[in-house]
MDAnalysis code that builds the backbone (N, CA, C; Angstrom):
import MDAnalysis as mda
import numpy as np

u = mda.Universe.empty(321, n_residues=107, atom_resindex=np.repeat(np.arange(107), 3), trajectory=True)
u.add_TopologyAttr("name", ["N", "CA", "C"] * 107)
u.add_TopologyAttr("resid", np.arange(1, 108))
u.add_TopologyAttr("resname", ["MET", "SER", "MET", "GLU", "GLU", "ARG", "LEU", "ALA", "ASP", "TRP", "THR", "PRO", "VAL", "ALA", "LEU", "ILE", "GLU", "PHE", "ILE", "ALA", "LYS", "VAL", "SER", "GLU", "ASP", "MET", "ALA", "LEU", "GLN", "ALA", "GLY", "VAL", "GLY", "GLY", "ARG", "GLU", "THR", "ALA", "GLY", "ALA", "ILE", "ILE", "SER", "TYR", "LEU", "ALA", "LEU", "LYS", "PRO", "GLU", "HIS", "ILE", "GLU", "PRO", "PHE", "LEU", "ASN", "GLY", "GLY", "VAL", "SER", "GLU", "LEU", "PRO", "SER", "GLU", "TRP", "ILE", "ASP", "GLY", "GLY", "ARG", "LEU", "THR", "TRP", "HIS", "ALA", "ASN", "ASN", "GLY", "LYS", "ILE", "VAL", "HIS", "PRO", "ASP", "GLU", "VAL", "ARG", "GLU", "ALA", "ARG", "ALA", "ALA", "ARG", "ARG", "ALA", "ARG", "GLU", "ILE", "ALA", "SER", "GLY", "LYS", "ASP", "ALA", "ALA"])
u.atoms.positions = np.array([
    [-2.571, -9.069, -7.300],
    [-2.474, -7.717, -7.819],
    [-1.738, -6.866, -6.788],
    [-0.754, -6.110, -7.247],
    [0.008, -5.260, -6.334],
    [-0.818, -4.035, -5.940],
    [-0.370, -3.369, -4.869],
    [-1.067, -2.171, -4.431],
    [-1.029, -1.116, -5.535],
    [0.096, -0.990, -6.225],
    [0.203, -0.008, -7.302],
    [-0.803, -0.298, -8.413],
    [-0.948, -1.588, -8.743],
    [-1.931, -1.963, -9.765],
    [-3.350, -1.678, -9.287],
    [-3.610, -1.968, -8.018],
    [-4.953, -1.713, -7.467],
    [-5.255, -0.227, -7.448],
    [-4.274, 0.572, -7.048],
    [-4.482, 2.018, -6.984],
    [-4.617, 2.641, -8.366],
    [-4.073, 1.988, -9.380],
    [-4.177, 2.517, -10.741],
    [-5.631, 2.589, -11.196],
    [-6.499, 1.801, -10.588],
    [-7.921, 1.808, -10.928],
    [-8.662, 3.000, -10.336],
    [-8.022, 3.732, -9.426],
    [-8.684, 4.826, -8.714],
    [-8.215, 6.173, -9.234],
    [-9.150, 7.018, -9.616],
    [-8.798, 8.404, -9.911],
    [-8.718, 9.139, -8.577],
    [-8.025, 10.265, -8.520],
    [-8.000, 11.027, -7.268],
    [-9.399, 11.388, -6.771],
    [-10.274, 11.772, -7.676],
    [-11.642, 12.138, -7.291],
    [-12.375, 10.928, -6.712],
    [-12.252, 9.783, -7.358],
    [-12.930, 8.573, -6.874],
    [-12.388, 8.150, -5.518],
    [-11.085, 8.267, -5.314],
    [-10.484, 7.906, -4.035],
    [-11.009, 8.792, -2.914],
    [-11.015, 10.096, -3.130],
    [-11.520, 11.028, -2.110],
    [-13.003, 10.787, -1.871],
    [-13.764, 10.556, -2.913],
    [-15.198, 10.290, -2.762],
    [-15.429, 9.016, -1.947],
    [-14.624, 7.984, -2.186],
    [-14.753, 6.729, -1.445],
    [-14.464, 6.967, 0.046],
    [-13.379, 7.672, 0.346],
    [-13.042, 7.951, 1.746],
    [-14.147, 8.778, 2.394],
    [-14.670, 9.769, 1.676],
    [-15.754, 10.596, 2.216],
    [-17.002, 9.767, 2.484],
    [-17.366, 8.889, 1.565],
    [-18.575, 8.057, 1.726],
    [-18.422, 7.096, 2.907],
    [-17.269, 6.430, 2.996],
    [-17.023, 5.523, 4.119],
    [-17.090, 6.301, 5.431],
    [-16.498, 7.489, 5.438],
    [-16.481, 8.319, 6.650],
    [-17.877, 8.773, 7.040],
    [-18.657, 9.210, 6.068],
    [-20.029, 9.634, 6.347],
    [-20.853, 8.492, 6.927],
    [-20.760, 7.327, 6.290],
    [-21.533, 6.176, 6.749],
    [-21.146, 5.768, 8.164],
    [-19.847, 5.683, 8.407],
    [-19.386, 5.273, 9.730],
    [-19.747, 6.317, 10.788],
    [-19.547, 7.573, 10.461],
    [-19.840, 8.648, 11.414],
    [-21.320, 8.668, 11.773],
    [-22.168, 8.449, 10.802],
    [-23.606, 8.420, 11.063],
    [-23.956, 7.288, 12.029],
    [-23.397, 6.123, 11.811],
    [-23.653, 4.983, 12.684],
    [-23.098, 5.192, 14.089],
    [-21.926, 5.842, 14.173],
    [-21.247, 6.003, 15.465],
    [-21.667, 7.276, 16.194],
    [-22.372, 8.172, 15.527],
    [-22.767, 9.422, 16.162],
    [-21.599, 10.380, 16.354],
    [-20.663, 10.351, 15.413],
    [-19.497, 11.239, 15.471],
    [-19.406, 12.013, 14.159],
    [-18.443, 12.921, 14.088],
    [-18.284, 13.739, 12.897],
    [-17.627, 13.003, 11.752],
    [-18.142, 13.212, 10.546],
    [-17.555, 12.608, 9.360],
    [-16.186, 13.172, 9.041],
    [-15.986, 14.467, 9.305],
    [-14.678, 15.072, 9.037],
    [-13.616, 14.452, 9.936],
    [-13.961, 14.253, 11.197],
    [-13.028, 13.621, 12.125],
    [-12.750, 12.173, 11.724],
    [-13.779, 11.478, 11.270],
    [-13.610, 10.093, 10.842],
    [-12.714, 10.022, 9.614],
    [-12.932, 10.892, 8.641],
    [-12.083, 10.918, 7.446],
    [-10.638, 11.221, 7.826],
    [-10.457, 12.139, 8.756],
    [-9.106, 12.459, 9.213],
    [-8.433, 11.274, 9.868],
    [-9.190, 10.521, 10.651],
    [-8.633, 9.341, 11.308],
    [-8.249, 8.276, 10.277],
    [-9.056, 8.127, 9.240],
    [-8.741, 7.161, 8.183],
    [-7.465, 7.575, 7.464],
    [-7.378, 8.826, 7.048],
    [-6.186, 9.320, 6.349],
    [-4.967, 9.203, 7.251],
    [-5.118, 9.565, 8.523],
    [-4.016, 9.496, 9.480],
    [-3.487, 8.072, 9.600],
    [-4.405, 7.109, 9.714],
    [-3.989, 5.713, 9.849],
    [-3.332, 5.213, 8.567],
    [-3.933, 5.474, 7.423],
    [-3.385, 4.977, 6.163],
    [-2.042, 5.631, 5.828],
    [-1.831, 6.862, 6.271],
    [-0.536, 7.515, 6.068],
    [0.552, 6.818, 6.871],
    [0.199, 6.345, 8.067],
    [1.157, 5.636, 8.911],
    [1.351, 4.192, 8.455],
    [0.285, 3.575, 7.977],
    [0.309, 2.157, 7.600],
    [-0.163, 1.989, 6.151],
    [0.641, 2.433, 5.177],
    [0.187, 2.354, 3.776],
    [-0.089, 0.938, 3.291],
    [0.445, -0.056, 3.982],
    [0.162, -1.435, 3.582],
    [-1.313, -1.792, 3.781],
    [-2.055, -0.937, 4.488],
    [-3.484, -1.183, 4.709],
    [-4.374, -0.436, 3.713],
    [-3.755, 0.296, 2.789],
    [-4.559, 1.028, 1.799],
    [-5.354, 0.056, 0.930],
    [-4.690, -0.952, 0.398],
    [-5.392, -1.895, -0.481],
    [-6.545, -2.600, 0.226],
    [-6.341, -3.157, 1.436],
    [-7.493, -3.756, 2.114],
    [-8.627, -2.745, 2.345],
    [-8.279, -1.511, 2.690],
    [-9.301, -0.477, 2.883],
    [-10.091, -0.240, 1.601],
    [-9.386, -0.147, 0.472],
    [-10.069, 0.082, -0.801],
    [-10.938, -1.104, -1.196],
    [-10.555, -2.289, -0.780],
    [-11.336, -3.488, -1.107],
    [-12.567, -3.646, -0.228],
    [-12.506, -3.182, 1.019],
    [-13.622, -3.458, 1.907],
    [-13.973, -2.374, 2.903],
    [-13.319, -1.238, 2.826],
    [-13.639, -0.154, 3.745],
    [-13.018, -0.365, 5.117],
    [-13.567, 0.313, 6.092],
    [-13.027, 0.318, 7.453],
    [-13.036, -1.079, 8.069],
    [-13.975, -1.903, 7.690],
    [-14.052, -3.244, 8.276],
    [-12.817, -4.084, 7.953],
    [-12.043, -3.683, 6.967],
    [-10.829, -4.409, 6.610],
    [-9.602, -3.930, 7.383],
    [-9.757, -2.878, 8.187],
    [-8.637, -2.346, 8.962],
    [-8.596, -2.968, 10.342],
    [-7.402, -3.058, 10.942],
    [-7.333, -3.566, 12.320],
    [-8.024, -2.594, 13.276],
    [-8.440, -3.088, 14.415],
    [-9.238, -2.276, 15.341],
    [-8.517, -1.024, 15.824],
    [-7.189, -1.014, 15.828],
    [-6.476, 0.158, 16.333],
    [-6.414, 1.310, 15.325],
    [-7.036, 1.174, 14.164],
    [-6.970, 2.238, 13.164],
    [-7.502, 3.548, 13.715],
    [-8.517, 3.479, 14.547],
    [-9.196, 4.705, 14.987],
    [-8.291, 5.621, 15.791],
    [-7.333, 5.068, 16.507],
    [-6.437, 5.941, 17.279],
    [-4.979, 5.640, 16.987],
    [-4.735, 5.006, 15.861],
    [-3.364, 4.639, 15.531],
    [-2.879, 5.278, 14.254],
    [-2.825, 6.574, 14.202],
    [-2.376, 7.239, 12.995],
    [-1.133, 8.058, 13.221],
    [-0.910, 8.999, 12.302],
    [0.271, 9.842, 12.433],
    [-0.051, 11.320, 12.589],
    [-1.315, 11.701, 12.434],
    [-1.698, 13.105, 12.543],
    [-2.094, 13.463, 13.975],
    [-1.834, 14.707, 14.353],
    [-2.235, 15.200, 15.671],
    [-3.736, 15.509, 15.672],
    [-4.297, 15.704, 16.870],
    [-5.699, 16.102, 16.994],
    [-5.873, 16.947, 18.246],
    [-7.029, 17.625, 18.302],
    [-7.379, 18.408, 19.483],
    [-8.038, 17.485, 20.497],
    [-7.512, 17.472, 21.696],
    [-8.123, 16.697, 22.782],
    [-9.307, 17.488, 23.338],
    [-10.101, 16.845, 24.179],
    [-11.241, 17.516, 24.790],
    [-10.832, 18.739, 25.602],
    [-9.607, 18.721, 26.124],
    [-9.136, 19.859, 26.921],
    [-8.530, 20.958, 26.053],
    [-8.583, 20.821, 24.721],
    [-8.088, 21.836, 23.808],
    [-6.628, 21.705, 23.432],
    [-5.925, 20.792, 24.055],
    [-4.509, 20.609, 23.742],
    [-4.348, 19.802, 22.454],
    [-3.241, 20.067, 21.764],
    [-2.888, 19.290, 20.580],
    [-2.181, 18.023, 21.060],
    [-2.664, 16.872, 20.622],
    [-2.119, 15.584, 21.039],
    [-1.455, 14.918, 19.849],
    [-0.257, 14.412, 20.068],
    [0.424, 13.647, 19.027],
    [0.178, 12.167, 19.292],
    [-0.087, 11.377, 18.270],
    [-0.384, 9.961, 18.493],
    [0.732, 9.207, 19.208],
    [1.985, 9.619, 19.030],
    [3.077, 8.959, 19.752],
    [2.908, 9.094, 21.259],
    [2.385, 10.245, 21.709],
    [2.143, 10.449, 23.139],
    [1.124, 9.444, 23.662],
    [0.094, 9.211, 22.885],
    [-0.958, 8.266, 23.288],
    [-0.394, 6.848, 23.318],
    [0.367, 6.485, 22.295],
    [0.961, 5.148, 22.264],
    [1.915, 4.939, 23.439],
    [2.721, 5.951, 23.740],
    [3.649, 5.846, 24.874],
    [2.898, 5.725, 26.191],
    [1.837, 6.498, 26.366],
    [1.042, 6.440, 27.594],
    [0.375, 5.075, 27.748],
    [-0.143, 4.535, 26.653],
    [-0.767, 3.203, 26.712],
    [0.258, 2.125, 27.052],
    [1.440, 2.217, 26.456],
    [2.495, 1.231, 26.734],
    [2.917, 1.314, 28.200],
    [3.034, 2.513, 28.730],
    [3.409, 2.679, 30.142],
    [2.321, 2.122, 31.049],
    [1.059, 2.370, 30.708],
    [-0.055, 1.841, 31.513],
    [-0.051, 0.316, 31.491],
    [0.151, -0.267, 30.308],
    [0.195, -1.735, 30.211],
    [1.350, -2.296, 31.027],
    [2.498, -1.644, 30.970],
    [3.663, -2.108, 31.743],
    [3.371, -2.051, 33.241],
    [2.696, -0.985, 33.690],
    [2.334, -0.891, 35.111],
    [1.350, -1.987, 35.496],
    [0.376, -2.261, 34.616],
    [-0.605, -3.314, 34.896],
    [0.066, -4.675, 34.979],
    [0.983, -4.941, 34.077],
    [1.690, -6.229, 34.090],
    [2.545, -6.330, 35.346],
    [3.242, -5.243, 35.697],
    [4.099, -5.246, 36.878],
    [3.292, -5.448, 38.162],
    [2.065, -4.929, 38.162],
    [1.251, -5.067, 39.363],
    [0.439, -6.362, 39.365],
    [0.558, -7.161, 38.292],
    [-0.123, -8.445, 38.232],
    [-1.535, -8.372, 37.698],
    [-1.952, -7.204, 37.238],
    [-3.289, -7.069, 36.659],
    [-3.252, -7.514, 35.212],
    [-4.379, -7.983, 34.726],
    [-4.485, -8.386, 33.337],
    [-4.473, -7.131, 32.476],
    [-3.631, -7.088, 31.460],
    [-3.497, -5.921, 30.596],
    [-4.538, -5.880, 29.494],
    [-5.561, -6.698, 29.561],
    [-6.597, -6.721, 28.521],
    [-7.375, -5.492, 28.600],
])
């Protein structure tokens, strides 16, 4: 079944309700905000639409582990600054490159 066929089964209301329910459940377990969790899900799925169908089939457990910080939307950092996800990805890549260059394991 194609993603378009799978999405045809979802009304807009049902889709939003599903994302809200998954976000509430996960946020409760993790001790974080549901609104922030929903935003992270939307941010990730907007960047990686090929993961929408797996998400609809099984929720967050069907997403790769980097979903939580691998999206396209900005967020407020603890210091109050607006952070763009590209900045985080670039910083992580630079850190990994430094670790590899210095002979440390990049795990």
